[in-house]
Structure formats: structure tokens, C-alpha cells
Backbone as a printed PyTorch tensor [residue, N CA C, xyz], in Angstrom:
tensor([[[  34.8670, -158.2090, -102.6020],
         [  34.1730, -156.9610, -101.3740],
         [  34.5160, -155.6160, -101.7530]],

        [[  33.9770, -155.1010, -102.0690],
         [  35.0400, -153.2640, -101.6850],
         [  34.8580, -153.0420, -100.5770]],

        [[  36.2090, -152.3110,  -99.9710],
         [  35.8450, -152.1900,  -98.4620],
         [  35.9960, -150.5570,  -98.8960]],

        [[  35.2380, -149.6280,  -98.1020],
         [  34.9660, -148.4180,  -98.0970],
         [  36.0010, -147.5280,  -97.5730]],

        [[  36.4650, -146.3670,  -97.5060],
         [  37.6360, -145.9560,  -97.4270],
         [  37.7710, -144.8990,  -95.9440]],

        [[  38.4910, -144.7040,  -95.5970],
         [  38.2030, -144.0170,  -94.2950],
         [  37.6740, -142.6670,  -94.1890]],

        [[  38.2570, -141.9830,  -95.6250],
         [  37.9810, -140.7440,  -95.7150],
         [  37.5800, -140.7310,  -97.0820]],

        [[  36.3520, -139.5020,  -97.2940],
         [  36.5660, -139.4150,  -98.2520],
         [  36.1470, -138.1560,  -99.0260]],

        [[  35.8590, -137.8200, -100.1180],
         [  36.0100, -136.4610, -101.0200],
         [  34.7020, -135.4070, -100.4960]],

        [[  34.6080, -134.1070, -100.9080],
         [  32.9800, -134.0010, -100.0490],
         [  32.4580, -134.1930, -101.8830]],

        [[  32.7530, -134.3830, -102.7340],
         [  31.9790, -134.9860, -103.9600],
         [  31.7140, -136.5680, -104.5930]],

        [[  32.5270, -137.0440, -103.2070],
         [  32.7450, -139.3420, -102.9330],
         [  31.3130, -139.4480, -101.9130]],

        [[  31.2290, -137.9480, -100.7990],
         [  30.6030, -138.0530,  -99.7250],
         [  29.1470, -137.7630, -100.4860]],

        [[  28.9520, -136.8370, -100.9100],
         [  27.3890, -136.9070, -101.2800],
         [  26.4460, -137.8020, -102.2730]],

        [[  27.4470, -138.3680, -103.6750],
         [  27.5240, -139.6220, -104.1220],
         [  26.7890, -140.9830, -103.0370]],

        [[  28.2310, -141.1900, -102.4120],
         [  28.2230, -142.2720, -101.0590],
         [  26.7510, -142.5180, -100.4150]],

        [[  27.2280, -141.1300,  -99.5600],
         [  25.7810, -141.2810,  -98.5920],
         [  24.6360, -140.7850,  -99.5640]],

        [[  24.1910, -140.2600, -100.3950],
         [  22.8580, -139.9780, -101.0910],
         [  22.6030, -138.5480, -100.6890]],

        [[  23.1730, -137.1680, -100.2060],
         [  22.7430, -135.8040, -100.0190],
         [  23.6310, -135.1130, -100.4430]],

        [[  23.0390, -133.4710, -100.4300],
         [  23.1300, -132.2770, -101.8850],
         [  24.1820, -132.2970, -100.8630]],

        [[  25.5670, -131.4740, -101.5820],
         [  26.5300, -130.5720, -101.0580],
         [  25.9490, -129.6730,  -99.7250]],

        [[  25.2140, -128.8290,  -99.8520],
         [  24.5470, -128.2500,  -99.5840],
         [  24.6530, -128.2660,  -98.2280]],

        [[  23.6630, -129.2850,  -97.8180],
         [  23.6690, -130.1490,  -96.8390],
         [  24.5590, -130.9080,  -95.9300]],

        [[  25.3470, -131.7510,  -96.4810],
         [  26.5900, -131.9080,  -96.3540],
         [  27.4070, -131.0790,  -95.5010]],

        [[  27.3820, -129.6420,  -96.2250],
         [  28.2830, -128.8430,  -95.4710],
         [  27.8570, -128.1380,  -93.9230]],

        [[  26.2820, -128.2270,  -94.3500],
         [  25.5940, -127.6500,  -93.0940],
         [  25.5860, -128.7960,  -92.1610]],

        [[  25.6240, -130.3910,  -91.8520],
         [  26.1240, -130.5160,  -91.2150],
         [  27.4910, -131.0820,  -90.3360]],

        [[  28.6730, -130.8140,  -91.6120],
         [  29.7870, -130.2330,  -90.7830],
         [  29.6790, -128.8660,  -90.2940]],

        [[  29.8180, -128.1910,  -90.1940],
         [  29.3730, -126.7370,  -89.6140],
         [  28.7590, -127.1380,  -88.0940]],

        [[  27.5120, -127.3490,  -88.0000],
         [  26.5870, -128.0350,  -86.9960],
         [  27.2800, -128.7590,  -86.5740]],

        [[  28.5680, -129.9990,  -86.4170],
         [  29.0490, -130.4080,  -85.7800],
         [  28.8610, -132.7770,  -86.0870]],

        [[  27.8590, -132.4700,  -86.9410],
         [  26.8330, -133.8530,  -86.4380],
         [  27.9320, -134.8560,  -87.9080]],

        [[  28.3030, -134.0250,  -88.8850],
         [  29.7520, -135.0260,  -89.7840],
         [  30.8710, -134.4830,  -88.8390]],

        [[  32.0600, -135.1710,  -88.9120],
         [  33.2570, -134.9660,  -88.8370],
         [  34.2800, -135.1860,  -90.0850]],

        [[  34.9290, -133.5300,  -90.0840],
         [  35.4820, -134.0370,  -91.6940],
         [  37.0060, -133.4400,  -90.8340]],

        [[  37.4630, -133.1850,  -92.0640],
         [  39.0950, -132.9030,  -91.9360],
         [  39.2520, -131.8260,  -93.1850]],

        [[  40.7640, -131.4860,  -92.5950],
         [  41.4510, -130.6830,  -93.9140],
         [  42.7600, -130.8630,  -94.0480]],

        [[  43.0400, -131.7580,  -94.9120],
         [  44.2060, -131.8120,  -95.8080],
         [  44.4000, -131.1590,  -97.0640]],

        [[  45.3660, -129.5460,  -96.5760],
         [  45.9580, -128.5670,  -97.9120],
         [  44.2510, -128.1070,  -97.5490]],

        [[  43.9530, -128.0460,  -98.7030],
         [  42.9070, -127.4910,  -99.5360],
         [  41.4610, -128.1680,  -99.0880]],

        [[  42.0310, -129.6890,  -99.5590],
         [  40.2190, -130.4300,  -99.5840],
         [  40.0840, -130.7010,  -98.2960]],

        [[  38.9160, -131.1200,  -98.3890],
         [  37.9350, -131.0350,  -97.2610],
         [  37.4020, -132.7850,  -97.7270]],

        [[  37.6440, -133.5110,  -96.1760],
         [  37.8590, -135.0900,  -96.2920],
         [  36.7130, -135.5060,  -95.1600]],

        [[  35.5770, -136.0450,  -95.8800],
         [  34.8970, -135.9540,  -94.9750],
         [  34.9070, -138.1420,  -94.3170]],

        [[  34.8090, -137.7970,  -92.8690],
         [  35.6000, -139.0630,  -92.2390],
         [  34.1050, -140.1740,  -92.2140]],

        [[  34.4950, -140.9380,  -92.7620],
         [  33.5190, -142.0960,  -93.3670],
         [  32.4760, -142.5810,  -92.3050]],

        [[  33.9210, -142.7960,  -90.8500],
         [  32.7930, -143.4070,  -89.9900],
         [  31.8520, -142.2410,  -89.2510]],

        [[  32.9130, -141.0490,  -88.9070],
         [  31.2570, -140.3780,  -88.8840],
         [  30.0570, -139.9050,  -89.2050]],

        [[  30.2660, -139.9160,  -90.7110],
         [  29.2980, -139.7520,  -91.4760],
         [  28.2930, -141.2390,  -91.0720]],

        [[  28.8150, -142.2970,  -91.5860],
         [  28.1380, -143.9090,  -91.0280],
         [  27.5640, -143.2510,  -89.4300]],

        [[  27.7110, -142.7880,  -87.9620],
         [  27.4940, -143.1550,  -87.2910],
         [  26.3410, -142.0310,  -87.3790]],

        [[  26.0890, -140.2820,  -88.2100],
         [  24.9860, -139.3730,  -88.2570],
         [  24.2560, -140.2660,  -88.7740]],

        [[  24.0630, -141.2340,  -89.5490],
         [  23.1990, -141.8400,  -90.2990],
         [  22.3000, -142.7010,  -89.5040]],

        [[  23.7260, -143.6410,  -88.8690],
         [  22.2860, -144.5050,  -87.5810],
         [  21.5770, -143.8100,  -87.3540]],

        [[  22.3220, -142.9550,  -86.5180],
         [  21.3570, -142.1140,  -85.1280],
         [  20.2720, -141.4380,  -85.9360]],

        [[  19.7000, -141.4440,  -86.8370],
         [  18.5420, -140.6980,  -87.7150],
         [  17.1670, -141.6150,  -87.4490]],

        [[  16.4160, -140.9690,  -87.2760],
         [  15.2050, -141.9380,  -87.0460],
         [  14.3760, -142.8400,  -88.1690]],

        [[  14.4020, -144.2710,  -87.6780],
         [  13.5600, -144.9010,  -88.8180],
         [  11.7880, -144.8930,  -88.7780]],

        [[  11.7020, -145.6130,  -89.7930],
         [  10.0620, -145.5980,  -90.0840],
         [  10.0450, -145.9210,  -91.5040]],

        [[   8.4620, -146.3490,  -91.5260],
         [   7.9890, -147.1720,  -92.5640],
         [   8.0020, -148.0840,  -91.8760]],

        [[   7.8030, -148.5410,  -91.2350],
         [   7.9780, -150.3830,  -89.8880],
         [   8.8250, -150.7850,  -89.9240]],

        [[   9.7560, -149.9610,  -90.0760],
         [  11.5230, -150.3800,  -89.1580],
         [  11.3140, -150.1940,  -87.9620]],

        [[  11.9310, -150.4380,  -86.9930],
         [  11.3970, -150.1060,  -85.7350],
         [  13.0290, -149.9100,  -85.4670]]])
């Protein structure tokens, strides 16, 4: 069983969560997803991104 890391790079996050780079940066700047800076690198807090996705409305028979 593979464990998801606590932080993802921008590139890893767009692949893992299936969203585009521009959308990810918009979510960071709006405060919906938490990111941290490590030098010049921006890292996405995986738990923050997962919580954001869990708050999204459900549709298609899923209540």
C-alpha cells in the first residue's frame, strides 16, 4: 500500500488531483488550498488539498 506524502510539488499535485496548474495556483491564492514555500519551491499540503476536494458538492446520484 503506497502512502501519500504530506507535501506535493506543484507538478505532483496537478497529476495527483487531476487539475490544471492555473487552477491550482488560483486555489492557493484564494486560500482554498494551503501551500508552503521551501526556498523557491512551492509545496502543496496534501491534507489541505484533500479537505478542499472533500468539501466539493457531490452529484450524479452520490449524496
